N, C-alpha and C positions, 0 to 999 in steps of 0.2 A: 451946021457943023458944030458948033459947041456941046451939043447932045451928043454926038458920034465922039470927038473927041474926048469928052470926058468918063464914057463905059470904061476904060482902059485904065484910065486911072484910078476908077471905084473896084474895079477887079485887082489891080495892083496892091491898092491897098487892101482887101481882104484876102486876098496869098499872104500877103507880108504878118496879116495881123492871124492867121491858120499858121503859120512857119514858127510865128513866136509863140502862138499859142505849145504847138510841138516843142518844141526847145525847151518851155520853161516846164512841161510836162517831162520830159528825160533828165532835164536838171535834179528837178524835185526827185524823180525815179531814183536816180543817182546817190544822191544824198542819203536818202533812207538805205539804200542796197549796198553800200558801199561800206559800214563798219560791219553790216553781217555778211559779206563779201573775205573783207580781211579777218574777222573772225575764223570763217572757213578756212580759208590759207594757213592761218596761224596753226590748226588743229592738223595741219600734215608738214610743219615744222618742228626741226629739234627747239630744245627752249632754248638754246643761248641765242639759234636766230631769231628766234621770238623779237626778242631786246636788239638784236644788231639791227633790223631793217623796217622797226618796227617807227621808227622817229626819222628816218631816211627818205627820199623820192627819189626811187630807182626803179626799174623794172621787179629786180628782184623785190621789193617792197609788194609788190601783187601777184606774184608768182611765187609757188614756195619751190628754193631749187636752195640746198637738196632735197627731195622729196622723199616723207619719209611715213611710214603708219603704224609706228612705233605707239606713236601717244594714244590710238584705238586700242589696241594692243595691252597697254598698260590699264586703261581705262576699264575693261572689259575684263580684264584680269585682277579689280578690285573685289574684296571678299565679298559686299553688299549690294553692289551698283548691276549685276544680272537680275538678281530677283528684285529688287526694286523698281526696275524697268516692267516688269513680270504686273509686280502689287499696282502700278501706278496704268496700266494697259487693263489690267481686269477691272477695277476701281473704276475709269473711263469708261467701260464697255457696260457694266451693270447698272450704273448712275445712269447715265443717258439712255439706257433701254427703260428702266421702272421710271425717269422722271417725263418722259414721252408720254410711258404708259395713263402714268396719273394726272399729267397735263393734259390729255387728249380727254377725258372721264371730266374733270372738270371744266376745261371751254366747252363740250358738250352739252350740259345742264348750261353753263350758263349764256349760249346763244341761242339755247334751244328750245329748252324748259322752261315755262313761266311760273315764277314764282316771288313772292314777296322780298323785297329789295335786293332782287337779284342786282342791279345795277350799281347799286351802294358796297356789296360784298365784291365787286368785280374790282371798282375803284379802290379800296383798301386793299386788295391782292396790290393792286399797280401800286401802291404807296409804301409797299415793303420794299419793290425794289430799290428806292432809295435809300434803305435804312444802311448808312455804313457798319462795314465789317466789326471794326472797332466800338459801334455800340453793342453786336451780335456776339462776340466773342466770347465774352466772361460767363453771361448767363446759359449761353448754349454749354461751356465747359464746363457749369456748375449739372446742368440738366443730365449731360455724357455720363459727369462721374457719379452723379448719382444712381444712373441706370445700370452703373458697373461697367459702361462701354470704353474707358479710358484704353488706348495702348490694343487699338482691336477694328478691325475692318469696318463693324457696323458703327461706330465712333464715329469713322471718316464719312460713312457715307448717309448715314437718316438725317442731319441735320442739312442736308443740302438736297434730300432728293424731291422735295415739293420745291420748284422754282418758279415763281411768278412771271419771268420772262417767256419762258413754254408754255406757260398760259394764256399769258397775251397773246404769244404770236398764231396758237392753234384755236383762240378764241375767235379772233380776229379773219382766219380764213375759214372757219366753218361759218362766221357772221355772213360770209359773202355770198356764200350757197344759197339760192331762193329758196323761199320757204314752197315754193309749188312743188320742186321734188318730193317732199314729208307728204307731202297732201297725196300725191300719185299713191308713192310706198301705204298709206292709209290706207285708202281705194280699195287697194288691194287686201284688204284686211293685215297690213303688217302692223305690227308696235314699234317703240319707241327703241328696241334691241334692233330690228330691221333697217331703221333709219340710220340709226348706228352704222350699222355693218355694211348696206347696200349704197346708201348715199354719202353717208360723211367722211369714212377711211378712205374710200377708193378717189375723192375728189379732195382732201388732202393732205393726201401722202408726201407731194412737195415741202407744206409748211412744219409735217412730222420731222421730215428728214434736217430741215434747217435746222426744228427745235434740237432734233438730237447731236447735230453737228455741235452746235453753242455748247451744248452742254457737256458733249465728249471735252474742246477745245479746253473749257472750262474747268472741269474736274481733272485732263491732263495737267494744266500748269498750277496746280491748286500748290501754295506753297506754305502758306500763313497755317492753316488750320490742321494740316497733319504735325508742324513744325510743334504746336501745342500740346496735340494729345496724345502724340506718338511719340514714343521713347527706345521700343525696341528697334534698331536699325534693321533688321532680319523683315518687319512689317513697313518699314518709312517707303515714305514713295522717294520717285528720281529726280525731282526737283530738290527736296532736301537732301536728299545725298550728294547732288552736284556741289550744293554750299558748304557741304561737310569738309569737302576737298580744298578750302582754301582757310590755308595753315596762317597765324599771324607770324609764322617765324618764316616758313617758305612758302612758296606756294608754287607748283607742280604744272605750269599754264597750257605747255602744250597737253599733258592730259585734261586739265578744266576744260581745253577748248575741242576736244576731243569726245569727252563728256557729254556735252552741251549740245554738238551734231548730234549726235549717237540719239538722243531724245528728242531731238527738234525734227530729223529727216519725218518718222513717223506719223506725227499729223501735218506735218506740209502735204506728205506725197497724199495720205488721204481727205486733204481738202482739195488738193486739185482735181482728184478722182470725181468729187462728189460736188467739185464749184457750180457744174450746170443747172445741176438739182437743187442746189443753195441759194441759186439768183432767182430761178423759177418760185422757191418757197419762201422768199424775200418779198417778192412782187406779192402773192397771191396772199401774203400778212399784214401788209402794207406797213412795211419796214421801209427805212429809208439809208 
């Protein structure tokens, strides 16, 4: 009888624990999403209503009434903002694609080709991941200046096209592929080129997509480096362009929120579209 009556209590406890875990996750999710949601709501409000309802707690705090799209029209009508969005998209696409191409070659060599100090080179590459931007900014600026690439697209791209995190992701994914596949290709008369094209690339494309998306988001969100080397507003990136809207004397918060939302939407949609492949690549590369 004791055993029979004890089971429902254990089940009740486990059900309460699951319910408590779900509630805690929902509250944590709301904690992170609420500021984003309020920023989206503010993008559809006139400036006067942003301050009128920003410090209150009513239904109008969470719903834009009256609703307006004038902030988006003003943001897109800014002199350099549309071209800055285009600059950001082009840089992110080129940097992500070039980074994955270079990282794939480096990862293939580190995972499949035997040579001296291979492990040392790999760990030295990983160490560079932990170097702070503040330690790299000054020497990189001097190098780019000596190359005559200040205020240019190549000055934005070249210092960051070799990404250690992309090499790490792809190297881990390639290392998990059984070496017996390589031996089968070599028995058929193939060489390293055939192993690379027939075995490696078809097997690690989810990891390639993970590295590509990670680099794309990093490049899309870059702020400090373009702020340092780029002076021409027509060549500047969107993140810096948004910050330039902050005027010490008067800030048009509606336009600021709208411009931020315009820049955020493309990368969020891209991530949601590629999320399944990103997760597969994360598992394949061993990232957590």
